[in-house]
N, C-alpha and C positions, 0 to 999 in steps of 0.2 A: 409199348404195351397197349393192346387194344382194350376196349371196354369189356369184352367177353373175358379176357384174361383177368380183369379186375373182379368180375363176378366169381370166377373160379377161385381166386385168391381169398375173397371174402368168405367163401364157403369151405375153405380149408383143403382145396384140391392142390396136390403137388407140393405141399409144404415140406415134405420129407426130403425131396430132391434139392429144394432151394436151401434147406437148412444144413446141408452137408457138402459145401463146396470143396472141402479138403479131400473128399473121397476121389476127386478128379486129379489130385496131385500124383506125382510119380510114386509107384509102390515101393515100400521098403523091402529089404532083403527077405525078411520074415514073411511078408505078404506075398512076395514073388514065389516063395516055396509052397504056399498054400494052393490047393486046387482052385481053379476058376470055375465059377458056376456058369452054366450055359443057358441060353434062352433069355427072353426079356424078363425084367422084374415084374412081379404081379402088381396089378393096379389096386391101390387101396380104395375100398368102397366108401363113399361119403354118403351118409344118410341125409339127403337134401331136405326132405320133409321135416325131420327132427331138428335140423339146423334152423330152418326157416320158422318153424313153430316156436322154437326157443327164443328167437329174435323177436317174433311177433308178441310173445307173452311179455317180453321186457320193454316193448315199445308202447308209449302212451297213445299213439294213434291207432285207430282200427284200420289196419291195412289188409286188403284182400289179395294177397300175393298169389293165391291159387288161380285167379282169373285175370289179374291186372298186371301188365308189365311195369306200369308206372309204380304201383304199390310194391312190386317185387324189388325194383331198383331202389325205392325209398327205404325199404326194410334193410337193404344192404348198405345204406348210406352212400349211394352212388347217384350221380346226376341223372334225373329222370326227365329232363327237359326234352322237348320235341327234337331239338338239334342233337342231343345225345342219343335219343332213340333212333333217329335216322342214321347216325354214325354206326350204331350197333347193328341196325338192319343191313347196312351196306357191308359191314364186316361179316355178317352171317349169310350174305348173298340173297337178300330178299328180292323177289321178282320186281322188276321196274314198275309193272302195272299196279302194284300195291303201295308203292312209295308215295304216291300222290294222295292217297286216302289214309289219313292217320289212324282211323278206327280199324280198317282192314290190316294196315301195317302192324298195329299194336297186337291184334289177335295172332297174326302170323309170327310176330316176334316172341310173344309169350310162349307159344307152342314150341317154337324152334329153340329158344333158350333152354327150356326144360329138356328137350330132346338132346341138345348138345351136352347138357350136364350129364344126362344118362350115358351118352356116348363116351364121356370122359371118366366114367367110373362112378357116377352118381346113382344112388338108389332112388329112382323116381317111379312112383306107382303108374301103371298103365293108364288109369283114368285121367291123369294129369297130362298125358301125352296125346290125347285125342281132341 
């Protein structure tokens, strides 16, 4: 499991699928007689800002998760070390030219983590994606 998966988990993405492994078992006769729904299951929307604001309010540290990837990771109780951020940057395919400059990598990483949260069903305001 990658660091981005940990971020998703901390914010409550995909918990419904993980919580029901029995749903993948062989269907019973009664279930087999029931009509099968077609199409993909709808993505549950996660209010990322509300989740993070709630965590920030409960945290003794003043963390600026809106602009800092380090603070965002700290708020989620995840490793925010340079090594962990480089791992996350590689996972999200950060351009090589940004990997050598931690400040540029951090800015890219923050923007792209929020964009990936939005792409995975997170409700992230447009002003945080620019």
